[in-house]
N, C-alpha and C positions, 0 to 999 in steps of 0.2 A: 720727773714728770714732764719736763719740757721735751725731752727726747721721745717719751711715749706719745705725746700729742703730735709731735712731728711725724713719727712713724705712721700714726693713724691717718693724719692728713694726706700722706702719700698714697693712701688707699682710696681716698674719696673720689678723685677724678677718674681713675681707672674703673672703679666700681660703677659709677654713674654711666660712663661710656659703655662698658660691657653690658650693663642692664638695658640700656637703650638699644644696642645692637641685637642682643639675644631676643628681647621682647619684640623687636621689629621683625626678626625672622619668624617668630611664632605667629605674629600678626599676618605676615604674608602667607604662611602655610594655612592659616585659618581662612583667609580670604579666598585662596585657591580652592579649598574644600567647599566653601559655602557659595561661591560665585554662581555655580550652576543651579544650586538648590534654592537660592534666595534672590540674588540680584537679577537673574534672567527670568524670574517667575512673575515679575510685576508686583512684588509685595511693597507695602508702604516703607519708604526709606527710614521713617522713624523707628519701625520695628527692627529693621536691619541694624540701625545704630544702637538701639537698646541691647540687642543680642550681642553685638560686638563689645559693648562696654561691660556687659555681664561676664563675657568670656575672658576679659582681661585678668580676672582674679586668678584663674588657674595658670595663666601665662606668667604672672608675677611669682606665684608659688614655686614654679620650676626655674625661672630665670634668676632669682635672687641667689640661690646656692651656687649656680654656675658663675654668676658675676663675682662672687667672693673669691673663687679660685683664680679667675683671670686677674682680679685686682691684686691678689697676693703675689702672683707670678710677676706682674708688671712692677709693683711697688718694690719688692725685694730685688728684682732684677735691676731696677734703676739704682737703688742704694748700693748694690754690689758693683755695678759697672762704674759708678763714680767713687768707688773705694770708701764709701761712707760706712759700710759694714766693717771694713778693716779698721777705720778710725774709731768706731764704737768699741770694738774689741780691744784696741790698743788703750782705750780709756778705762778699761776694766769691766766692760759689759760683756757677759758671756752670751752665747747664741740663744739660750733660753729666755733671757731678759729682753733680747731684741725681738723675739717672736711673741713674747707675753702680751703686749698691748693689742696686737692684731687678734690673738686668740680670744682675749676677753671681749673685744668688740664683736667678734663673730659669735660668741656665746650669747651676747645681748641681742644681736640681730636674729639668731636662731630662736631665742625665746619669744621675740616679737612675731616671728613667722609661725611659731606654735599657736599663739593667740589668733593670728590671721587664719590659719588652717582650721581652727575649731570654731570660729565665729563668723568671719567675713566670707571665706571660701564656700562653706556649705550653703549659706543663704544665697550667694551669687549663683552657685550651681543650681539651686532649687528654683530660683526665679527664672533662670535661663531655660531650665527643663519645662517649667510651666508655660513660658512664652512659646517654646517650640511646640508643645502639645496643643496649645490654644490655636496656633497658626495651622497646625496639621488638621485639627478638627474643622476649622473654618474653610481651609483650602487643601484638602487631603491630596489632590492631584499634584500639588506643588512639590511634594516630596516623593513622588514615584519616579524611579530612574528608568529611563527608556532602555529596552533591550536586556534588562537584568531579570533574573528569576527572583520573584518575591516569595519568600517562605516564612513570612511572619505569622501566618494563620494556619493553625493545626488542621491537617487534612487537605490543604489547598496549596497549589503552586500557581502563581500568576505571572504572566509575561505581557508587557505592554510595549507595542512597537514605537508609538509616538505619543507625546503628551503636549497638549496646548494648555499650559497651566493658567494662563490668563482667562481662558474661557471655561476651564475646568472640564475639558473633554479629552478622552483617551481614544486612540485609534489602534486598530489591529490588536485586539485584546484576546488573550488565550488564557483560559482557566482550567486547570487540571484538578479535579476533585477525586480524592481517594476514598473508596468505600469498601473496606476489607481488601479483597483481592481485585476488586473491580475498580475501573477508573472511568470517570465521566469527563469527556473533553468538550468544552464550550468555546466556540470561536465567535467573535463579533467584530464587525467593521469599526464600530465606535461604541463608546460607553461613558458613564460617569460614576463617580464614587462619592459617598457621603456617610458621615457618622450619625447615628440616631441613638436615642436613649442615653444621652450624655457620653457617647463614645463606646458604649458596651456592645453595640451591634453595628456592623458595616453593611451598607446596602450598595450593591453593584446594579446599575441599570444599564442593560446592554441592548443594542439595536442592530438589526440586520445580521443575523448570525445563524449558526448551526450547533446542534448538540449531537455528540457521538457517544454511544455507550455499548459496551460488550460485556455479556455475562460470562465470566471465565468458567464457572462451574457448569454452565449449560452451553457447551460449545455450539457455535452456529447461531446463537441468539444475539443478534446485533441490532441495535436501535439507532436510527438517524432521523433527526427532525430539524425543520427550519423554524425560525421565529423572526418576527419583526420587532418584538420587544420582549425582553426577559429580565426579571428581577431576581437577584440572588442575595440572600441574607446570610451573613457569616458572623458568628459570635467572635467578638474581639477579645482574645485572651491576653493581649499585650497590655500590661498595666500602664505603659507609658502613654496610652491614648485614652485613659479614663479621665473623668472629670478632674480638673485641676484642683488640688486641695493641699493645704499646708500639712495635713496629717499623712499624706501619701508621699514618701520620700525614698529615693534610692540611696545606696550606701555612700555615694559621693556627695549626697545632699544632707548628710548628717554630721554632727559633731561627734567627737569620741565618746562623750557621755551618752548621746542617743544610741550609738552603736553598742556600747557596753550594756545598755538596757535591753537591746534586741538580743544580744548574746545570752544574757541571763534568761530571757524568755524562751529562746530555743533550747537552752540547756534543760530548763524545766520540762519542756515538751518532750525532749529526748528521754529524760529520766522517767516520765510517765509511760512512754511507750516501752521502755526497758522493763519497768515493773510489770506491765501488762503481759509482756512476753514471758517473764518468769512465772507468772500466775498461770497462763494458758498452756505453756509448752514446757513445763517442768519435767514431764515424764519422758520415757524413752520409747520410741516407736517400735523397735524390734522386740522389746520386752512385752509391750502391749499385744503385739501380734502373737507371740508365743503363748501368752496366757489364754487367748481366745481359742487357739487350735494347737494343742500340744504336739500334733504331728508335724508342725512346721518348726524347724530349728530356729533359734533366735538370731542366727547369723544369715539365714536364707533371705534373699531378696528377689527370688524368682517367683513372682506372684501368679504367673500364668499357669503353674502346675497345680495350684490349689483351687478347688471348686466349692469349698465350704461357703454356704450363704452368709453365715455369721461373720466369717472372715472377710468376705467381700464387703459387707456393710461397714465393718470396722475400717477396712482398707480405704474405702471411699471417704470415710470420715477423716482418716489421717491425711488423705490427699487434700481435702478441704482445709484442714488445719495447716498443712504444709504451705499451701498457697497463701493462707493468712499470715503465716510466718514470714514468707518472702515479702509480702506487702509491708509488714512492719519493719523488716530489716532494711527495705528500701527507704522507708520513712526515717529510720535512724541515720542512714547514709546521707539522706537529703539534709537532715538537721546538722550533721557534722560539716557538710559542705557550706551551708549557710553560716555556721559559726565561724569556720575558718575564713570565709570571705570577709566577714565583718572584722575579724581579728587582723587580717592583712591590712585593711583600710585604717584601723586604729593605729597600728604600728607605723603605717606610712605617714600619718599626720605628725609623727614625732621623728621618724628616721630621716626624712627629707630635710627638715630644719636642722637636725643634728649634723647634716653634711656641711653646714657652714663652718663650724670649727674644725671639722675633719679636713676640709679643703684647705684651711690655713696650714694644717700640719704637713700636707703634701706640697702646697703651693709655695710656702716660704723657703724650704730648702732647695726646691727645684729652681726658684727664682734666683737664689744666691748662686747656685751652680751655673745657671745660664749666663749670669753677669750681663744681662741685656734688658733694657726697658721697653723694647719694641713690642708693638701689639702682635706682630707675627709670631714671636716666641711664645707669648702668653696664649694665643689662640691655638698654636700647634700642640703645646702640652695639654691645654684644656680639653681639646677635642679627644685626645688619647684617653684621658682619665674620664671624660664624660661617657665615652663609649664603654669603657670598662664598668663604670658605675651603673649605667642603664642596662647593660647586658645582665649584670648580676641582679638588678632590681626587677626587671621584667621577667627574667628566667625564674627568679625566686618566687615571684608572685604566681606564675603559672604552676610551679611545683607545689606551692602551698594550696592553691585552689584545688589541686588533685589529691590533696591530703598526703603528699609524699614527704614533705618536710614541715616542721612547725612554722607558724606564721611569723614569730619573732625572728627566727633564723633567716627566713626569706627576706625580710625587710632590713635587717641590721647587718647582714653579711657584707654588703658593699662598704658600709662605714667601717666595720671592723677590719676588713682587708686593707682598704686605702689608708685608714688611720694608722694601722700597724706599720705599713711601709713608710709613711711619713714620719712617725715617731722614731723608727729605726734610723732613718736618714738624719734626723735632727741630732740624735744621740751620737751617731758616728761623726758628724761634722763638728759637734761641740767638743769632742775629745781630740780631734786632729788639729794640728797647727795650721795646715793649709786646707783649703776647701777641696772637696771631691771633684775630680774632673769628670765631665760628661762627654768627653771627646769620643769615647767608645760608642755612645749612643748616636753621635753624628755619623760616625763611620758606618754603623749598622744601617742607619736610615738611608744614607746615600748609596750603600751597596744594593739595597732593595730597589732603589729608584734610579739606577744608572740608565743611561740612554740605550735604547735598543740597538744592537749591533756594534756597540762600542766596547773595545777590549780594555779601555783605560779605567782604572778604579778612580771614581770621582773624589774619593777621600784623599787621594794623593795629588790632586790638581789644585791650582790656585787661580783665582780670577785675575 
């Protein structure tokens, strides 16, 4: 037990140090993203501070597993470089027992992170989203990006040349409104935007501008008009700008229990639509047409050759039913996408915490192999495995959202892959008398990063 406590203590300082560094990097990235949208818009500093504190939750949720990997690499690297691993093995401890305390500590930490992801993180995300929506309703111009095409509103594309967020005024406003094949272009020198009806409607007030409209179906019919003031009302279909409510939550603002409830609801809706399809479209269209007009073969689909009035009537009815079928099939597809989206988030709440013990499995043997306690070694290995982990995680999420692979496979594949590699390394190292050399990895790394124009292989040089 004394050795177990000693091994765990070796992880504490590297873990805290790595957690601080990684969280700091997330904070800097967050500040860079928000500096233009918030700090330069003249918003209350207290709102900025509150939004920053609320966003710390997701930063910790991601940085804790990463810190576990760095801590394992540094701790076991130091123990190995000081020959303490060799001493432990000489005293009768095998490699499994040496790694065991770290693995158990990572399991406990992962369990705490599961609780955090299901209780603290959703509430923090929800409060941050409500705060963002409230600020957007109060000062909507503060979140308009200059020179970018805004496509958040169906049927409209908006470009704003310049924004004075403090005054709430927009300059050089262009609004493209699509009406079927026709497009109405509205240009204004300046304007303002506000939300009304609790965010359900957006009102653009434009000044000193022109309206251009051309009727595509009637060529030559072109309209142009000037205005000193023009008001445009747009229905806001983006749920993120509706009245803030504890009942309205996105998938990342829910616990796994909430999302499982949503999954059951969408499955029930999908089953209802499926039963309706079975009831309405149980027959065969070709057979129906053949019964109405026996002169039409059941396999014929060349409807233009048949002039029978009864046939035409039935055919139009079948066309209507077919469109109805397509709508319901789209509804089923939409339900499947929603179900998979929630399943992905449910599995993510458990797969990311599970990365804590998985990173011990890969970090411990790599640390022993590296035989170095330096932060550089830990960071170098960590970056490589972070990249692999996040490529699989993000790529898997994209594939799952498109219904290509199951949600569980998308979220657990990185853990399975990295955990399997780590377990294989541990088993191999435990069976061998001497530790595996990683010199081949050094040579490969140096070969890829040799100096341009140098004919000397850096793996063969010495400082």
